[in-house]
C-alpha positions as CSV (number, residue, x, y, z in Angstrom):
1,X,0.0,0.0,0.0
2,X,1.3,3.6,-0.9
3,X,0.8,6.7,1.1
4,X,2.4,10.1,0.2
5,X,3.6,12.8,2.4
6,X,3.1,16.4,1.3
7,X,4.5,19.8,2.5
8,X,2.4,21.3,5.3
9,X,0.9,23.9,3.0
10,X,-0.5,21.2,0.6
11,X,-1.9,18.8,3.1
12,X,-5.5,19.7,3.3
13,X,-7.8,16.7,3.7
14,X,-4.8,14.3,3.5
15,X,-3.4,15.5,6.8
16,X,-6.8,15.0,8.5
17,X,-7.3,11.5,7.0
18,X,-3.8,10.5,7.8
19,X,-4.1,11.7,11.4
20,X,-7.4,9.7,11.8
21,X,-5.8,6.6,10.3
22,X,-2.8,7.0,12.6
23,X,-5.0,7.5,15.7
24,X,-7.0,4.4,14.8
25,X,-4.0,2.2,14.4
26,X,-1.6,3.9,16.8
27,X,-1.5,0.7,19.0
28,X,-0.1,-1.4,16.3
29,X,1.5,0.7,13.6
30,X,4.3,3.3,13.9
31,X,5.5,5.6,11.3
32,X,9.2,5.3,10.6
33,X,11.0,8.0,8.5
34,X,14.1,6.7,6.8
35,X,16.2,9.7,5.6
36,X,18.8,8.6,3.1
37,X,16.7,5.7,2.0
38,X,18.4,5.0,-1.3
39,X,21.9,4.5,0.1
40,X,23.2,0.9,0.6
41,X,22.3,0.9,4.2
42,X,19.1,3.0,3.8
43,X,17.8,0.7,1.1
44,X,18.7,-2.4,3.2
45,X,16.9,-1.1,6.2
46,X,13.9,0.0,4.3
47,X,13.4,-3.4,2.7
48,X,14.0,-5.2,6.0
49,X,11.6,-3.1,8.0
50,X,8.9,-3.4,5.3
51,X,8.4,-6.9,6.9
52,X,6.9,-5.2,9.9
53,X,3.5,-3.7,10.6
54,X,4.8,-0.1,10.0
55,X,4.3,2.9,7.8
56,X,7.6,3.7,6.1
57,X,8.2,7.2,5.0
58,X,11.2,7.3,2.7
59,X,13.4,10.4,1.9
60,X,16.3,10.7,-0.4
61,X,17.7,13.3,-2.8
62,X,17.8,10.8,-5.8
63,X,14.1,10.7,-6.7
64,X,14.5,8.2,-9.5
65,X,16.2,5.8,-7.2
66,X,13.5,6.4,-4.6
67,X,10.8,5.5,-7.0
68,X,12.6,2.3,-7.8
69,X,13.0,1.4,-4.1
70,X,9.3,2.0,-3.5
71,X,8.4,-0.3,-6.4
72,X,10.8,-3.0,-5.2
73,X,9.2,-2.9,-1.7
74,X,5.7,-3.0,-3.1
75,X,6.7,-5.9,-5.3
76,X,7.3,-8.2,-2.4
77,X,4.9,-9.3,0.1
78,X,5.1,-6.9,3.0
79,X,3.0,-5.7,6.0
80,X,4.2,-2.2,5.8
81,X,2.7,0.8,4.0
82,X,5.3,2.8,2.1
83,X,5.4,6.3,0.8
84,X,7.8,9.1,0.1
85,X,8.5,12.5,1.8
86,X,9.4,15.6,0.0
87,X,11.9,16.9,2.6
88,X,13.5,15.8,5.9
89,X,11.4,18.1,8.0
90,X,8.1,16.6,6.5
91,X,9.4,13.1,7.1
92,X,10.3,13.9,10.6
93,X,6.9,15.6,11.3
94,X,5.0,12.5,10.3
95,X,7.2,10.0,11.9
96,X,7.3,8.4,15.3
97,X,10.8,7.1,14.6
98,X,13.4,8.8,12.5
99,X,16.3,6.9,11.0
100,X,19.2,8.8,9.7
101,X,20.7,6.4,7.2
102,X,23.4,8.9,6.5
103,X,27.2,9.3,6.6
104,X,28.4,11.1,9.6
105,X,29.3,14.2,7.7
106,X,25.7,14.5,6.5
107,X,24.1,14.3,9.9
108,X,24.7,17.9,11.1
109,X,22.9,19.5,8.2
110,X,19.9,17.2,8.4
111,X,19.7,17.5,12.2
112,X,19.2,21.3,11.7
113,X,16.2,20.5,9.4
114,X,14.5,18.1,11.7
115,X,15.3,19.6,15.1
116,X,12.0,21.1,15.8
117,X,9.8,18.2,14.4
118,X,12.0,15.5,16.2
119,X,11.2,16.9,19.7
120,X,10.8,13.8,22.0
121,X,11.0,11.4,19.2
122,X,13.4,8.5,18.6
123,X,16.2,9.3,16.3
124,X,18.4,6.5,15.2
125,X,22.0,7.1,14.3
126,X,23.5,4.4,12.2
127,X,26.7,6.3,11.2
128,X,30.3,5.4,11.8
129,X,32.6,8.4,11.7
130,X,35.4,6.8,9.6
131,X,38.3,8.7,8.2
132,X,39.0,8.4,4.4
133,X,41.7,5.8,4.8
134,X,39.6,3.6,7.1
135,X,42.4,3.4,9.7
136,X,40.7,5.6,12.3
137,X,37.7,7.7,13.4
138,X,37.3,11.4,12.9
139,X,35.7,11.9,16.3
140,X,37.6,12.5,19.5
141,X,38.1,9.6,21.8
142,X,35.7,11.1,24.4
143,X,32.6,11.2,22.1
144,X,30.9,9.4,19.2
145,X,28.7,10.2,16.2
146,X,25.6,9.3,18.2
147,X,26.7,11.6,21.1
148,X,27.4,14.5,18.7
149,X,23.9,14.0,17.2
150,X,22.4,14.1,20.6
151,X,24.0,17.5,21.2
152,X,22.4,18.7,17.9
153,X,19.0,17.3,18.9
154,X,18.9,17.9,22.7
155,X,15.2,17.2,22.9
156,X,15.2,13.9,20.9
157,X,15.9,10.4,22.1
158,X,18.9,9.4,20.1
159,X,19.7,5.7,19.9
160,X,22.7,4.1,18.2
161,X,21.6,1.1,16.1
162,X,22.5,-0.8,12.9
163,X,26.0,0.7,12.8
164,X,27.6,-2.8,13.4
165,X,26.0,-4.4,10.5
166,X,26.8,-4.3,6.8
167,X,24.1,-3.7,4.2
168,X,24.6,-7.2,2.9
169,X,23.8,-8.6,6.3
170,X,20.2,-7.4,6.0
171,X,19.4,-10.0,3.3
172,X,21.6,-12.7,5.1
173,X,21.3,-12.0,8.8
174,X,22.2,-15.6,9.5
175,X,25.9,-16.3,8.7
176,X,27.5,-19.7,9.1
177,X,24.3,-20.9,10.9
178,X,24.4,-18.1,13.5
179,X,22.0,-15.1,13.7
180,X,24.1,-11.8,13.6
181,X,23.9,-9.7,16.7
182,X,23.0,-6.0,16.3
183,X,24.1,-3.8,19.2
184,X,22.1,-0.9,20.6
185,X,22.9,1.9,22.9
186,X,20.9,4.9,24.3
187,X,19.8,6.7,27.4
188,X,16.0,6.1,27.2
189,X,14.9,2.7,28.3
190,X,11.6,2.8,26.4
191,X,13.3,4.0,23.2
192,X,15.7,1.1,23.5
193,X,12.9,-1.4,23.7
194,X,11.3,0.1,20.7
195,X,14.5,0.0,18.7
196,X,15.1,-3.6,19.8
197,X,11.8,-4.5,18.2
198,X,12.9,-2.8,15.0
199,X,16.2,-4.8,15.0
200,X,14.3,-8.0,15.6
201,X,12.0,-7.2,12.6
202,X,15.1,-6.7,10.4
203,X,16.3,-10.2,11.3
204,X,19.0,-9.5,13.8
205,X,19.4,-10.5,17.4
206,X,19.2,-7.2,19.4
207,X,21.7,-6.6,22.3
208,X,21.4,-3.5,24.4
209,X,24.9,-2.7,25.1
210,X,24.5,0.4,27.4
211,X,24.0,4.1,27.5
212,X,24.7,6.4,24.6
213,X,28.5,6.7,25.5
214,X,28.8,3.0,24.5
215,X,28.4,4.3,21.0
216,X,32.1,5.0,21.1
217,X,32.8,1.2,21.5
218,X,30.3,0.3,18.8
219,X,31.7,2.7,16.3
220,X,35.2,1.3,17.0
221,X,33.9,-2.2,16.6
222,X,32.6,-1.6,13.1
223,X,35.9,0.2,12.2
224,X,37.6,-3.0,13.2
225,X,35.2,-5.2,11.2
226,X,35.7,-3.0,8.1
227,X,39.4,-3.3,8.5
228,X,39.2,-7.1,8.9
229,X,36.9,-7.3,5.9
230,X,39.3,-5.6,3.8
231,X,42.2,-7.7,5.0
232,X,40.5,-11.0,4.8
233,X,38.1,-10.4,1.9
234,X,34.8,-11.0,3.7
235,X,32.9,-9.4,0.7
236,X,31.0,-7.2,3.1
237,X,29.0,-10.2,4.5
238,X,30.2,-10.4,8.1
239,X,28.9,-9.6,11.6
240,X,29.4,-9.8,15.2
241,X,28.2,-12.7,17.4
242,X,28.4,-12.9,21.2
243,X,28.9,-16.6,22.1
244,X,27.8,-17.5,25.7
245,X,26.3,-20.3,27.6
């Protein structure tokens, strides 16, 4: 099913009908805005979450690729409704959860655009602040991409998630017979639970690693996994797994 988001000045009856629909289904269906939906990670996340009972609101600068992505999602059997947003602010206004499927360098500009509409909402940071040579991070040792985003969005519930998984893992979340773990960090317990449900829908085993400062470790973990992938030719299909009894 397709729904479309429009700028506020064009909403009219659509806004009222969407609000009524949202109120009617608020117990079972959340709206998730995915900004940067046509990138490797954004596309993988969008397709995976389409298996859940959500409304997916996709935003990307490349409209032709966005149209293709929507058609791909609609062509498979999904529970989700899917539509497109015309700008980040509109996507954030409609959403209960906002996923920034963006490189670290792009988060600051988008954060400015969604700051007001993301008030008290969950905002998921998936980025890893890698340098150009993949041998280090551009953030200082006492912070992380997620913590920097929280500074930009002080009234939002920033959660770190999906940064320890490659895009290829979403289509194959079981590797060598083991379900890939996906680590989550944040300061709000309810938000952590909500994001854990998204991770489960995407096919991964969610592990709440700690508060938002643990994002520093999670981002370093993915740097290491990228370095190992390059060294041993994992073909971008690799993931972390905690083995325990």
